[in-house]
C-alpha positions as CSV (number, residue, x, y, z in Angstrom):
1,M,-9.7,25.1,23.4
2,Q,-6.0,25.8,23.4
3,A,-4.1,26.2,20.1
4,K,-1.5,23.6,19.3
5,T,2.1,24.5,19.9
6,Y,4.6,23.5,17.1
7,T,8.3,22.9,17.7
8,I,9.4,23.6,14.2
9,N,12.2,26.1,14.0
10,I,11.5,28.7,11.3
11,D,14.7,30.8,12.0
12,P,16.5,29.4,9.0
13,L,13.6,30.4,6.8
14,K,13.5,33.9,8.3
15,K,17.3,34.3,7.6
16,A,17.0,33.0,4.1
17,F,14.1,35.5,3.4
18,A,16.1,38.4,4.8
19,K,19.1,37.4,2.7
20,L,16.8,37.2,-0.4
21,K,15.5,40.7,0.3
22,Q,19.0,42.0,0.6
23,F,20.1,40.4,-2.7
24,A,17.0,41.8,-4.4
25,Q,18.1,45.4,-3.6
26,H,21.2,45.0,-5.6
27,L,20.6,43.7,-9.1
28,N,23.1,45.8,-11.1
29,T,25.5,43.2,-12.4
30,E,25.1,39.7,-13.8
31,Q,26.8,38.3,-10.7
32,E,24.4,40.1,-8.4
33,K,21.4,38.8,-10.4
34,A,22.8,35.3,-10.3
35,G,23.2,35.6,-6.5
36,A,19.6,36.8,-6.2
37,I,18.4,33.9,-8.3
38,Q,20.3,31.4,-6.1
39,A,18.9,33.1,-2.9
40,F,15.4,32.8,-4.3
41,E,15.8,29.1,-5.2
42,Y,17.2,28.4,-1.7
43,T,14.3,30.3,0.0
44,Y,11.7,28.6,-2.1
45,E,13.1,25.2,-1.3
46,L,13.3,26.0,2.4
47,S,9.7,27.4,2.3
48,W,8.0,24.3,1.0
49,K,10.1,22.0,3.2
50,T,9.1,24.0,6.3
51,M,5.5,23.9,5.3
52,K,5.8,20.2,4.8
53,R,7.0,19.9,8.4
54,F,4.0,21.9,9.7
55,L,1.6,19.8,7.6
56,H,3.2,16.6,9.0
57,E,2.4,17.9,12.5
58,R,-1.2,18.3,11.4
59,G,-1.4,14.8,10.0
60,R,-1.1,15.6,6.3
61,E,1.6,13.9,4.3
62,A,2.9,15.5,1.1
63,N,6.2,14.9,-0.7
64,S,6.3,17.3,-3.5
65,P,6.2,21.1,-3.5
66,R,2.9,21.2,-5.6
67,V,1.1,19.0,-3.1
68,V,2.6,20.8,-0.1
69,F,1.5,24.2,-1.4
70,R,-2.1,22.9,-2.1
71,F,-2.4,21.4,1.4
72,A,-0.8,24.6,2.9
73,A,-3.5,26.6,1.3
74,L,-6.2,24.3,2.6
75,E,-4.7,24.7,6.1
76,G,-4.6,28.5,5.8
77,F,-0.8,28.8,5.8
78,I,-0.8,30.5,2.3
79,Q,-3.2,31.9,-0.2
80,D,-3.6,31.1,-3.9
81,P,-0.9,28.5,-4.4
82,E,-1.5,28.3,-8.2
83,L,-0.8,32.0,-8.6
84,F,2.1,32.6,-6.1
85,W,3.7,29.3,-5.3
86,I,3.5,26.7,-8.0
87,V,6.2,27.1,-10.6
88,E,5.5,25.6,-14.0
89,K,8.5,24.2,-15.8
């Protein structure tokens, strides 16, 4: 049995994560901290939307980050969504 090939481009997510790591290394000023927070928010948003696309390709529909992360854990994309991914407001 051959594995399914996906056509989803994850390059934007890779770039966002690299930028987040770069920002996280420089947290000396309030401006640098604000930049790191913004980079985190962007990467988080892009993460769940990318996972949503993969889930869609597997026939699962989810429209909120919470549902996407739970389905992503069931599919084996991520581990422990409650601990690492779901942000309580």
